[in-house]
N, C-alpha and C positions, 0 to 999 in steps of 0.2 A: 571155277575158283572158290565154290563152295564145298566140292567133292575135296578138293587138297586141303582146306581148311579141316574137315573131317580126318582127312589121312593123317595130320598133323597132330590134331588133336586126339587120337582117339586111344592113346593110352593113358590121358587124362581123364576121358569120359569113363573107361572101364574103371577107375580107380574109384573115382566119384560114384558109380553106379552099385558098385561092391561096398562102398562104405554104406550108402544110403541104403541098402538092402538089410544089411546087419543092423541100423539105427530101426529101421521098422520093426524089424523081426522086435527086438527088444519094446519099444514104444507101442507096440499092438498087445504083446503080453502086459506090460505096466500098464496101460490104459485098462485092460479088462479088468484087472486086479484092483485099480482104483473104483471103478464102476460099481464093482461087488462090494468094497467095503464101504462105498459111499449110500449104499442100500441099506447098512446096518447105522450108517450114522442118522437117516432119516426115521429108522425104525427104533430106535432105539428108546429103553423105558427110561423115565424122567430120571431115576435114580442111577442110573448107568451113562448117561449122556455126557457128563461131563470126562469121564474118563474115555469114553468112546470117541468123542471129538479131538482129544488131545491123543491118545494113539493114531487115529487118522492124521492128523498133522505130522507127530512127530515120522511118520512112517513115509510118508511121502517129498516132504518139504526138499532132503536133501537128493535124492533122484530127479526132481522137477528143476531144482538149483541147478545142478550138473548138465542135465539137458538144455534148459534155457541159456547157459553159459556156451555149450558147445555149437548151439546155433547161432549165437552172437559171434564165436570165434569163425564158423563157416564160410563168411563175406570176405573177413582178413584174409583166410588162406587164400580163398580165389583171387583175391587181389595181389595176393604174394606171389602164388605160383602159376595162377592162368593168364593174370596181367602184363605182369612186370615183365616174363621173361618174352612176353609176345614178339616183341620188336628188337630187345636187347639180345635175344638167340641169334636172330637173323645176322645182327649187326656183329656181335663177339665171333659166328661161323664164316663171315664175311659173303654168305648167301643172298643179302640186301641187295648187292651189286647187280646179282642175277636174276631176283626176283623183280628188282624194279628197274631193270633196264628190258622187260618185255614190253610188247603191245598191252598188257594191263597196267594201267597208271597207279603210282604208288597211293594215289587217293582213291581208288576204286577198291585197292589191295585192302588199305587200311580199315573204308567203310563196311568191308564184307566181312572182315574178321572182327569187328565190333560187334556187328549184329547177330552173325551168328552166336558168338562165344557168349556175349551178354543175354541172349535168348537162354539158352544153355544154363548158365549161371542163376538167371531168374528161375529155371525150372526145376534145378537140385534144391536150391533154398527155398522154392516154394513148397515142395513137395515136403521138404521137413519142416517146415511151419503148418503144414496141413496137418503132418502124423501128430507135430506136438500140441497144436492147438486141440486137435480130438481130445489126445491123449491126456491133457490137464484141464478138460472144461470143467470135469467135476468138482475137482480139486480149487479150480479158479472162482469157482459157485460158493465152493465152503469156505475160502479166505475173503472173497470179495474185494480182492485188490487188484482190478486190471491195470489201473492205471501205474502201478508200481514199475519203477526204471526196468527192470528185468523182466516180468511179466509182458509189459506192454512190448516191448523189442522184440521179443520171443514169439511171438501170437499173429496170426492172421496176416495182412498184408504187408506191414510195413519192412519185415525180413527181405522181401523182393526188392525195395528201392536200395537197401544197404548191398544187396550183391550186385545189383548193377554197377551201383556208383563205385563200389569198391576194384571190381572189374577194370571199369573205365577208368578209374584214377593210376591204378597200376600201368596201364596200356600207358598211358599220357607219362605218367613219370619215366617208364621205362624209354619210351621216345624220347624225352628231353635229356636224362642223365648217361644214356647209350652203354650203362654197367648193369649186368643182371642183380648181383650181390647189392648192391646201392639201391637199385631201384625197390628190392623186394624189402629192403629196412627202411626207407622213406616210406613206400606204401602202407606198410605197418603204423607205422608211427603217426603219420597223419590220418588214418582211417583210425586208430585209437583215440586220437585228440577229438577226431569229429564225434565220436561215439560218444564221448565224454562231456564235449560242450553242447551237444544238441538235448538229452534231457535234464540237465542242469540248468541251461541258461535260455533256452530256445523253446523249447517244448509246451512249458507253462503261458507263454504267450501267443500262441498260434490261434488263441481267441479270447475274448477278454474275459477274464474272471467273473464270478458272482460274487458281492459281499453279503451276507444276509445276517439280520439280527436273531440269534438263538435266544430262547429263554432256556433258562437256568433250571434243570429238572433233578430229579433223584438219579436219572441214569447218565447224567452227564458223566459223571466220575469215571462210569464204566466204559465209556465212549473216549475216555482220554487216557494218555500215558500218566500223566499226575496232577492233581489239584493242591497248589501250594498258596498256603496262606501264613504271609509274612507282615513285618512293619511297613513294606509298600503296597501292602493290598493282598488279593486273592487273583491267583493267576492259573489260568487252566493251559496245560501244554499236552500238545499232541492230539488234540479233541480232531474226530473224525467223523463224519456222517458215512451211513453204510454207502459203498458203490462212488462216492467222490473220492475226488483227487483234492487233498486237503493241502491249502496254500500256506495254512496258518501255523504258525510254530509254535505261538504263545499267545494268549488272548485274556485282556483284563476282564473280571469279573465288574459290572456296574449295577448301581441302583437303578431303580425306575429312573430317576431324576437325571441320568447319565453321570453321576458324581461316583469315583472308585467306591468299590466296597472294601472297608476299611477291615484290620487284624482285630479294631475294638468291636466291630459288631460281629466279626467271628467268634470271639470268646464269649458276648452276650447270648450269642445262640448256643455255643455250649453248653452254657448255665441253665438256661431257660430251657432247652429241649430235651427232653427224658429219650428221644428217640435219636438223638446224634444230631451234629452240625449239618449235614448234607439236607438231613430232611427240613430242619430249619431255615437253609438259605433258600430250598426250593419253594417255601411258602414266602419268600420275600420279594417276588417279583425282581428278579435280579437277568440280567442278561449280559450277554458280549456278541462280539463281531466276529463273523467267521468267512474268510475268502476261500473260496475252490472253485474247481471244475467240476461241474453238473455229471452226472452217470452217464447220461443221455448224450453227451459228447464223445464218448469211447471212440465209435466209429468216424463222425467227422473227424477227431485227429489223428487215427489210423491213415485216412486220404488224403489229409493236408499234408502229414508227413511224407507220404510217400511221393505225392506229388512234389515237394519240396526236394526230394533225393535226385527223383527223376529229371528237374529241371537243372539241378546241378550238374548232375549228368550229361547232359545234354550240353551244356557249356564246356564240360572237360572236354566231349568227342568234338566241339567246333573247334577248340585251340587246338587239340591234337589233330585235326584235320589242316587247320591254317598252318601249324608247326610244321607238318610233313611236306606240304607244298612249298614252304619256305627253304625248308633242308634241299629240295628237289633244285630250289632256284639258286 
């Protein structure tokens, strides 16, 4: 049965191997360039560091975003072209009547197919992820945004969960709808919805966020997108501690006693401080609340999300086995 599975799958495997080899050549080349240029960033002269860091960012953001999107697309393609036709092809070609009426039960047939091809899916995506993680490691150190939606989903171990889930999802959808094109379209739609909902609604709640009280200092505006002072008081927008995943979009600046910092106080600061309003604000014991996921939770998040996808995959596989036995009845 394993030999037969390989015989039926060998064309897809060769295409995947060729594509992975081409991607590997490019990623090794790009990774070598990134490492060489990163040495220049580390060894830049103070007067040139701003330009050097800007050029490094500009040179590699685009290629790495494209590579990350391609890795996210790989599980979807696996689900569409490997998973969805797995059973629908047998049904549409009427070979299911021959295959499922031999001494080999349809349950064992499906288990063998799922195990072998899920392992191949994980291997292909895992190698791609390994290459991209190595390739982008210096850039990720430079940017310091490992929790970013694209960076997190296209690095290390979570892509393996996506690939196995997408393959089994496509297989089960094909088992139910029994039409190849419909199964492919539904697989893409469901997988895309899941990939949209998990990072936006689920991931931040995998572990309880931490809320800290942060003192306002002169470096606070540089870690934020905007410091807005108006009639409603002072608000910090987009503040981020290095390496953390910020869950705070806006934070109200508060006085030491917990009352909001007012625009009148800011105006008085501007008038009384020759060094500027921010320096004056930094001397007034101001603070704000910051909710975030700490940097040291990156790997726990990776493993938790991987296990979550694998658990859902097992449930899908169990449903598929129940369904195929039901059909046989």
